[in-house]
C-alpha positions, -999 to +999 in steps of 0.1 A: -169+794-119-152+811-076-122+830-065-095+813-069-077+797-032-048+820-026-017+802-014+016+812+007+047+800-008+056+780+024+018+759+017+028+757-018+057+741-013+045+722+007+021+711-012+047+696-046+072+682-022+046+660-006+034+654-045+065+643-057+071+624-028+098+639-017+081+645+018+062+616+032+084+587+053+089+554+033+079+521+031+105+497+056+101+468+024+116+485-002+112+466-039+100+467-077+074+474-064+075+500-041+092+517-072+074+509-095+047+529-077+068+562-072+072+558-109+032+559-116+038+588-088+055+604-105+042+596-140+075+601-152+116+592-143+137+606-174+165+587-188+199+602-194+238+590-204+259+618-180+275+592-153+301+612-135+273+596-108+246+572-104+226+582-143+194+603-140+171+578-136+186+559-105+194+590-087+159+603-092+145+568-077+169+566-050+156+599-038+126+595-034+134+557-023+169+553+003+169+516-003+164+516-043+186+491-057+198+500-090+179+463-107+143+470-097+148+488-133+156+466-152+136+442-132+101+461-136+115+464-178+115+426-180+087+421-163+063+441-179+055+470-158+071+498-175+085+509-209+102+535-225+094+563-248+096+600-248+074+625-217+090+658-220+126+632-224+133+602-231+119+591-201+109+556-185+073+557-181+043+531-162+028+506-190-011+516-174+003+548-196+007+533-229-016+542-249-016+583-244+023+577-261+003+569-296-007+603-302+029+606-312+038+578-329+016+580-350+026+620-357+061+603-365+044+577-383+028+602-405+055+622-415+064+645-386+099+643-375+116+637-345+153+637-355+157+623-386+149+620-422+138+585-427+153+567-446+126+539-458+148+516-469+172+511-438+144+508-422+127+481-440+155+462-436+159+463-396+125+451-390+132+421-414+165+419-395+147+420-362+118+395-365+138+374-382+160+369-357+151+383-325+159+415-304+190+435-319+214+459-301+225+487-322+259+476-327+242+448-345+246+459-377+281+474-373+297+472-408+324+444-401+353+464-425+376+423-425+341+405-441+340+437-471+301+426-469+274+443-455+259+476-463+255+481-426+269+521-409+265+518-369+242+558-371+226+551-402+216+521-382+207+540-352+186+569-360+166+544-380+166+519-352+155+556-333+129+558-359+113+528-355+109+532-321+093+566-317+068+552-348+063+528-324+070+498-341+102+489-321+104+490-277+128+487-256+135+451-240+162+459-219+190+471-218+227+457-216+252+483-196+236+518-210+228+501-245+196+499-257+179+463-269+151+462-299+126+442-304+091+444-319+065+455-307+045+429-301+065+412-296+071+433-255+037+450-254+022+424-224-013+410-243-037+425-219-024+464-223-047+488-240-037+499-271-066+519-280-057+557-297-073+583-267-093+610-284-082+644-278-100+653-246-088+619-235-051+626-241-054+659-234-073+649-197-045+628-189-008+654-195-036+675-167-045+646-143-010+632-143+009+664-141-005+675-113-009+641-096+023+645-097+030+684-089-002+694-070-002+727-088+008+733-127+003+764-155-009+746-184+029+760-197+046+732-173+011+707-186+026+709-224+064+712-212+082+706-246+051+690-262+050+706-296+014+721-309-004+712-267-002+747-251-035+761-265-055+726-258-041+726-232-055+759-218-082+749-233-087+719-213-079+734-183-102+763-189-133+739-197-125+712-163-125+744-144-165+753-156-168+718-146-153+719-109-123+692-122-098+714-110-098+749-089-072+780-092-047+789-070-029+815-069+005+820-050+023+851-051+002+868-081+011+841-099-021+815-108-021+779-108-045+749-116-050+723-092-070+689-086-095+703-054-084+676-034-053+697-030-060+717-003-059+681+017-024+675+007-013+705+039-029+683+064-001+660+062+038+660+072+066+675+058+105+667+071+120+708+078+156+687+090+162+667+058+187+672+030+180+657-006+212+656-027+193+657-062+195+647-096+196+676-121+169+656-145+145+652-116+111+652-114+103+685-092+134+707-103+135+700-149+109+732-157+133+758-137+110+784-139+085+770-115+110+762-094+124+797-099+083+808-089+081+788-059+114+777-042+137+809-057+162+790-067+172+796-096+197+766-117+211+758-143+226+724-154+264+738-161+275+701-182+264+724-212+285+752-204+322+760-212+344+752-184+359+789-179+324+803-177+314+777-153+300+791-115+296+761-100+311+733-114+296+706-143+273+686-129+264+707-098+239+688-075+205+708-061+208+703-021+173+703-008+169+714+025+138+709+044+115+729+015+139+753+011+173+746-013+196+752+007+228+745-020+247+731-045+271+704-054+291+694-074+300+660-076+322+632-089+327+592-080+358+574-087+339+544-097+381+528-097+393+539-061+359+549-047+361+579-038+332+599-038+353+636-046+329+667-040+342+690-059+323+722-050+298+725-024+284+760-026+259+768+006+235+793+006+213+792+034+225+807+066+214+780+084+250+772+083+250+744+111+217+731+107+220+724+067+260+710+076+242+684+106+216+676+082+238+669+048+262+648+067+245+615+071+228+630+031+257+628+020+273+589+033+243+573+017+246+591-018+282+581-008+272+549-004+243+553-034+273+556-059+297+530-049+313+549-028+341+541+008+347+572+015+352+614+004+373+639-004+365+678-007+382+701-027+361+733-022+335+751+000+321+782-009+288+805+005+266+828-010+272+853+012+306+851+037+344+847+019+348+816+037+385+822+060+404+784+053+399+778+088+365+783+082+365+757+058+383+731+072+367+731+098+329+725+082+354+697+057+361+683+098+321+684+103+313+668+074+337+639+057+357+631+090 
């Protein structure tokens, strides 16, 4: 086994950004097929319910495909090229990877608890209704008090639907608004999908290779992130693949990571250093905060779960990637009635202020249109090292939103 390859922080960041699809020029023709390519490259796109701006799955795709259309996900679900299930969280996944969702589904079906205790009578009745009536939403199981009949109660029914979904007996055939429509798995799966249960080794190898293709370099902890009981087997599988030459070790700032043998080829690709990406807090690039601190020196916390008086940057503050460094964060909210994109707080964390603002301006305009906005308003500006004067804040506002 050879010694680890030494990489600088700059090289490591470049590798991850290229792997994440945040560096290359985008295809002019962007449609559902190019959206599928991005999902296949990343391995998953996280779904989240927060909607102060466009939801996370749309936002992550738009960050990589500036002409992305919200309808693409619906089209890919309808054409059965993607499916909903659990990655480290709720996600859209490539249908090609369906069989690798089976180990978790079978574990839950055998009794491993996901969220709720299983109500066997309720799940049996829900399955029978869907089998008979066709695809249904949680609201279809609400108890209608005016009729004084039936025993359906929304909360227990929703829990049972999610239990059946996690077990793999139900799938999401589509969403109406943001609400899931559930159907029997056999009616949703394409006929040609591989449904063989992978062996443990096949499953571990899939997780490792998928993660490294999407991120360039990783520790076993990153690969097994929020996957119960998988850290030790992933560690063992990585060592076996390293021994067989299928992986190599790279060292960055005295930290060791695994990578695919082709990883250094990515260093020959170009990285745009003058572009700003306004990212979702749930973006694949930085969902694992520890690796973001190690490689980018960026300490990020989403503050919507922090009590309001303790928030430093804002409820839903968005990381701002400038070239290969994070240069700030921005708390934003779209007013869908007025079409105003409210920039509640823009916090700048770079000394290249003029260059950053010049690059941020077109990104803000595109972000406004992506959120169906027509105008922007900015309430607060701050800098990580400098107390800004009123005149400086006014000058920067003028540069950005006029």
